[in-house]
C-alpha positions in Angstrom: 68.4 101.1 123.6 64.9 99.4 123.5 65.5 97.4 120.9 68.8 96.3 121.8 69.9 92.9 122.4 71.1 92.7 126.4 73.0 90.4 127.8 71.4 88.8 131.0 74.6 89.4 133.8 74.0 90.2 137.6 74.7 93.6 138.5 78.1 92.5 140.1 79.0 91.3 136.9 78.8 93.8 135.2 80.5 96.1 137.7 83.3 93.6 137.8 83.3 94.3 133.5 83.0 98.4 133.8 85.7 98.8 136.3 88.2 96.4 134.4 87.2 97.9 131.3 88.0 101.1 132.5 91.1 100.2 134.8 94.0 102.2 133.9 96.7 101.3 136.4 99.9 100.2 134.3 100.1 96.7 132.6 101.9 94.5 135.8 101.7 91.4 137.3 102.8 87.1 136.0 104.8 87.5 132.8 102.7 90.5 131.1 106.2 92.5 131.2 108.0 90.0 129.3 107.9 92.9 126.3 106.2 96.1 125.5 104.0 94.8 122.5 102.0 97.8 121.0 98.4 98.5 122.2 98.4 95.7 125.1 95.1 94.7 126.8 94.4 95.4 130.4 95.3 92.5 132.5 92.4 93.6 134.9 90.0 93.8 131.6 90.8 90.5 130.6 90.5 88.9 133.7 87.4 90.4 134.4 86.0 88.9 130.7 86.9 85.5 131.4 85.6 85.4 135.1 82.5 86.5 133.6 81.8 84.7 131.0 83.6 81.2 131.6 84.9 78.7 134.5 87.2 76.6 135.0 88.4 74.1 132.2 86.5 76.7 129.5 88.0 77.5 126.3 89.5 80.6 125.2 90.4 81.8 121.9 92.1 85.2 120.9 92.0 85.7 117.1 94.6 88.5 117.2 96.7 87.5 120.2 99.6 90.3 119.8 101.4 90.2 122.9 99.3 87.6 124.3 97.2 89.2 127.7 94.7 86.7 127.1 96.2 83.6 127.0 98.7 84.6 130.3 95.6 85.7 132.3 93.5 82.3 131.2 96.5 80.3 132.0 96.1 81.4 135.5 92.6 81.2 135.9 92.7 77.5 134.7 91.2 78.1 131.5 92.4 76.1 128.1 93.5 79.2 125.3 94.1 79.2 122.2 95.7 82.0 120.3 96.1 83.4 116.9 98.0 85.8 115.0 100.0 86.1 111.9 103.0 87.9 112.9 106.0 85.9 114.3 106.6 88.2 116.7 103.8 88.1 118.5 104.0 84.0 118.4 107.9 84.3 120.3 106.4 86.7 122.8 103.3 85.0 123.9 104.5 81.2 123.6 107.3 82.8 125.9 105.4 84.1 128.4 103.0 81.2 128.3 105.9 78.6 128.5 105.6 77.1 132.5 109.1 76.7 133.7 110.0 74.1 136.5 112.6 74.7 139.1 115.6 73.5 137.9 114.9 75.3 134.6 114.3 78.7 136.5 117.8 77.5 138.4 119.5 77.5 135.3 118.1 80.5 133.8 119.0 82.5 137.4 122.5 81.5 137.0 122.6 82.8 133.7 121.5 85.6 134.4 124.4 86.2 136.7 127.0 85.4 133.9 125.6 88.2 132.2 127.7 91.0 133.3 130.9 88.7 131.9 129.4 88.2 128.8 128.5 92.1 127.4 131.6 93.5 127.6 132.7 96.3 124.5 136.2 95.0 124.5 135.0 91.4 123.4 134.5 90.2 120.3 130.8 89.8 119.3 129.4 86.6 117.4 127.5 88.4 114.0 124.9 86.9 113.1 125.6 87.5 109.7 122.4 86.0 108.1 120.3 88.4 109.8 123.1 91.5 109.0 122.8 90.4 105.4 119.0 90.2 105.0 119.0 94.0 106.1 117.8 93.0 109.9 120.2 95.6 111.5 119.2 98.3 109.5 119.7 101.5 111.1 122.1 100.1 114.0 125.3 100.7 112.3 125.9 104.2 113.7 128.4 105.8 115.5 126.0 105.5 118.2 124.1 102.9 118.3 127.1 99.9 117.2 128.0 99.5 121.0 124.3 98.8 122.2 124.2 96.4 118.9 127.5 94.7 120.2 125.4 93.7 123.3 122.6 92.8 122.0 124.9 90.2 119.7 126.6 88.8 123.0 123.5 88.9 125.0 121.4 86.5 121.9 125.0 84.3 121.8 124.8 83.5 126.1 121.2 82.9 125.2 122.3 80.0 122.6 124.9 78.7 125.0 121.8 76.9 127.2 120.9 74.5 124.9 117.8 74.3 125.7 114.8 75.6 122.9 112.8 76.7 126.2 115.1 78.1 128.3 116.8 79.9 125.0 113.4 81.4 124.3 112.9 82.9 127.5 116.8 84.3 127.6 116.2 85.7 124.0 112.8 87.4 125.5 115.0 89.0 128.1 117.0 90.0 125.6 114.2 91.6 123.6 112.7 93.9 126.2 116.0 94.8 127.5 116.7 96.2 123.6 113.5 97.9 123.4 114.0 99.7 126.7 117.4 100.6 125.0 116.8 101.8 121.5 113.2 101.6 120.5 111.7 105.5 120.5 115.1 106.4 122.9 116.3 110.2 122.7 119.2 109.3 125.1 120.8 106.0 124.1 122.3 104.4 127.2 126.1 103.3 127.9 127.1 99.8 127.9 127.3 99.5 131.5 123.4 100.8 132.3 122.4 98.5 129.6 124.3 95.5 130.9 122.9 96.5 134.5 119.2 96.7 133.0 119.3 93.2 131.0 120.2 91.9 134.6 117.5 93.3 136.3 114.9 91.8 133.9 115.8 89.1 133.9 115.3 88.6 137.4 112.5 90.3 137.3 111.3 87.8 134.5 112.4 84.6 135.9 110.3 86.1 139.3 106.9 86.8 136.8 107.5 83.4 135.2 107.6 82.2 139.1 104.7 83.3 140.1 102.9 82.2 136.8 103.7 78.7 137.4 102.7 78.5 141.1 99.1 79.8 139.7 99.3 77.0 137.5 100.2 74.0 139.7 97.0 74.7 141.4 94.7 74.0 138.8 94.1 70.7 138.5 94.1 69.7 135.6 96.9 72.1 134.2 95.4 74.1 131.7 96.5 73.5 127.7 97.4 76.3 125.9 98.7 76.5 122.1 99.9 79.8 120.0 99.1 79.4 116.3 101.1 81.8 113.7 98.7 82.2 111.0 96.1 84.6 109.9 92.7 84.8 111.6 90.7 84.1 108.2 90.2 80.8 107.6 91.3 79.8 111.2 88.4 77.5 111.0 89.9 75.2 109.0 93.4 74.8 110.9 93.9 71.5 111.8 94.1 72.3 115.5 91.5 74.7 116.4 89.0 72.1 114.2 89.3 69.5 116.6 88.5 71.4 119.4 85.2 72.5 120.9 83.7 75.6 120.6 85.2 78.3 122.6 83.2 79.8 125.4 85.1 83.4 125.3 86.0 85.3 122.2 88.4 87.9 123.7 90.6 90.2 121.5 91.8 93.9 120.7 91.7 93.4 116.2 93.8 96.2 114.4 92.5 99.4 114.8 91.0 101.3 111.9 93.1 103.7 110.7 95.4 104.1 112.9 98.6 103.3 112.6 100.3 100.9 115.0 104.1 99.6 114.8 103.5 96.1 115.9 106.8 94.6 114.2 109.8 97.4 114.2 111.1 99.8 116.5 111.7 103.6 115.9 115.3 104.7 116.3 116.8 107.7 115.3 113.9 109.9 114.7 111.1 107.3 113.3 113.2 105.0 111.1 111.9 101.4 111.7 114.5 98.5 112.5 113.6 95.5 112.5 115.9 94.2 114.9 113.3 92.0 117.2 112.8 89.5 114.7 116.9 89.2 115.2 116.9 88.7 118.7 113.9 86.1 118.6 115.6 84.2 115.9 112.2 84.7 113.1 111.6 85.9 110.2 109.7 89.0 109.1 109.9 90.6 105.4 106.3 92.0 105.6 105.4 95.6 105.8 103.0 97.8 108.0 100.2 97.0 106.3 100.5 93.1 107.1 100.0 93.1 110.5 96.9 96.2 110.5 94.7 94.3 107.9 95.3 96.7 105.0 96.8 99.9 104.5 95.1 102.9 106.6 95.5 105.2 103.2 93.1 102.9 101.0 90.1 104.7 100.3 87.6 104.1 102.8 89.8 101.4 104.5 88.2 98.8 102.1 91.1 96.2 102.6 90.6 96.6 106.3 87.3 96.0 106.7 87.2 93.0 103.8 90.3 91.2 106.2 88.0 92.3 109.5 84.5 90.3 107.8 87.0 87.5 106.7 88.5 87.2 110.2 84.9 87.8 111.7 83.4 85.0 110.0 85.7 82.8 110.8 85.4 83.7 114.2 81.7 82.8 113.9 82.6 79.5 112.5 83.9 77.9 115.1 81.5 79.4 117.7 78.4 78.5 119.0 75.5 80.2 120.0 76.7 80.4 123.6 80.0 82.3 123.1 80.3 85.9 124.0 82.9 87.7 121.5 84.1 90.5 123.8 86.3 93.0 121.9 88.1 96.9 122.3 88.5 98.7 119.6 89.8 102.0 119.0 89.0 104.4 116.0 90.5 107.1 113.8 87.2 108.8 112.9 84.5 107.0 115.1 81.3 108.6 114.0 81.8 107.0 110.3 84.2 103.9 111.2 82.0 102.5 114.1 78.8 102.4 112.4 80.7 100.5 109.7 82.8 97.8 111.9 79.5 96.8 113.4 77.8 96.5 109.8 80.6 94.5 109.3 80.7 91.8 112.5 76.8 92.0 111.4 77.8 90.6 107.6 80.1 87.9 109.7 77.3 86.9 111.7 77.5 88.2 114.8 75.0 90.2 116.7 75.7 93.0 119.1 74.9 92.9 123.0 74.7 95.4 125.5 74.9 95.4 129.1 71.7 97.0 131.3 74.0 99.5 133.9 75.1 101.3 130.5 71.6 102.0 129.2 71.9 105.9 130.0 75.7 106.1 129.0 76.8 107.9 126.0 75.4 105.0 123.4 74.8 102.4 126.2 78.8 101.0 124.9 81.5 100.5 127.3 83.8 103.1 126.6 87.4 103.6 127.9 89.4 106.7 128.2 93.3 106.1 127.6 94.8 109.7 127.8 98.2 109.2 127.8 98.1 107.0 124.1 99.2 108.7 121.2 98.7 106.8 118.0 100.4 107.8 114.6 97.1 108.6 113.0 95.9 110.5 110.1 95.6 113.4 112.5 98.3 115.1 114.5 98.9 115.3 118.1 96.2 113.7 120.2 93.5 111.1 118.3 91.0 109.3 119.0 92.7 106.6 119.9 92.8 107.4 123.6 88.8 106.8 123.6 88.8 102.5 122.8 85.1 101.0 123.3 84.5 97.2 124.5 82.3 95.7 122.1 80.3 92.1 122.9 78.6 90.3 120.1 76.8 86.5 120.3 76.5 84.6 117.2 73.1 85.5 115.2 70.4 83.5 115.1 70.4 82.7 111.3 74.2 81.6 111.8 73.8 79.4 114.6 71.4 77.3 112.9 74.4 76.9 110.4 75.4 72.6 110.4 78.5 71.7 111.5 80.4 72.1 114.5 79.9 70.4 117.8 78.9 71.6 121.2 81.4 71.6 124.0 80.8 68.1 125.1 80.7 66.6 121.5 76.8 66.1 120.8 75.6 68.2 117.9 74.9 71.8 119.3 71.6 72.2 121.3 69.5 75.9 121.8 70.0 76.9 124.8 68.4 80.2 127.0 70.5 83.4 127.3 69.5 83.8 130.5 72.5 80.7 131.0 74.8 83.6 131.3 73.6 84.8 134.3 74.7 82.0 136.2 78.5 82.3 134.9 78.4 86.1 136.1 76.9 86.0 139.5 
């Protein structure tokens, strides 16, 4: 560690990051439980990173947005945020979670939730979404054991459409999405229609309360944070019309797809491990892509060449929108850490990013911030428990060579100026 670059942070700030990273409490609070997106960030870790490396009004970027945890926390803490994800399902979930609803809108949703018990009735006709059915989005849901739940979902989605307001309809669809995931994804015993009806009503009220809590925090922040969700690849994001107009982010915080570890971001598993694309129908989005589309390459490809090529492209773009003060924080896991972690770090260097270390971890393992997730089992090339239950926090900043590349202007709109790295110390106190 003697030759490693160390972050200049107070001990208090370092302790906050370490405790946040190793927090193992269930994901909860605000709008975080609107949908159980795979490989979710701990909100407490994201909050610790945002509080350590940014001030109110600063910009937070997440190039692999997923379920939107980083933007929810940025919004609640009075920071501007931009999230990018290649999945339209991630875009949908993150947009709903970061939409601040006004009281009249919450009242309308409460009334809608109370009507659900009348809408979901197996004896009533369901409105079939023919386009989605013909395109295969009902795959594996036509069995004798699942058609009733499929009908419940159709009735609930149609009820959401009757709200005739995009913001409210998307919120209501997210209620259906959360409930259908509970009912179908990985279930050995399917719930009854009555259980589905009860659960969707409970979920609706819980989500309305979460939205109200987020809105209360946002209304305390002046000026209100600006949040943007963009459905696109992280590769080439510096050329995106919206991002190209922004100041460099103060913090990039993200959790990219894990190399060699298979995570189903876009499907639910029903009837064993059969993959069902129903989430896209509920969200009114289109899919049509295989799992490698969402994981930066097929994990069976020799030496994960496509993964690391995609990672280099994405992180080169991150470096392009950053400046020398931007801190890049990632949480990653590996199916084979001994081989993949060095390759990952080399790819980051090739992208123009240099690893930084927390001084207080100097005597720990390899000096990096590791966390254990004992209950987590991803589908990897191995059986049983996998190294995916060990995640590491990687911290980077732009290399000096990359920092002198011209073009981007600093946060005030002027050409970037060199600043002492000790500036981070004032943020971390």
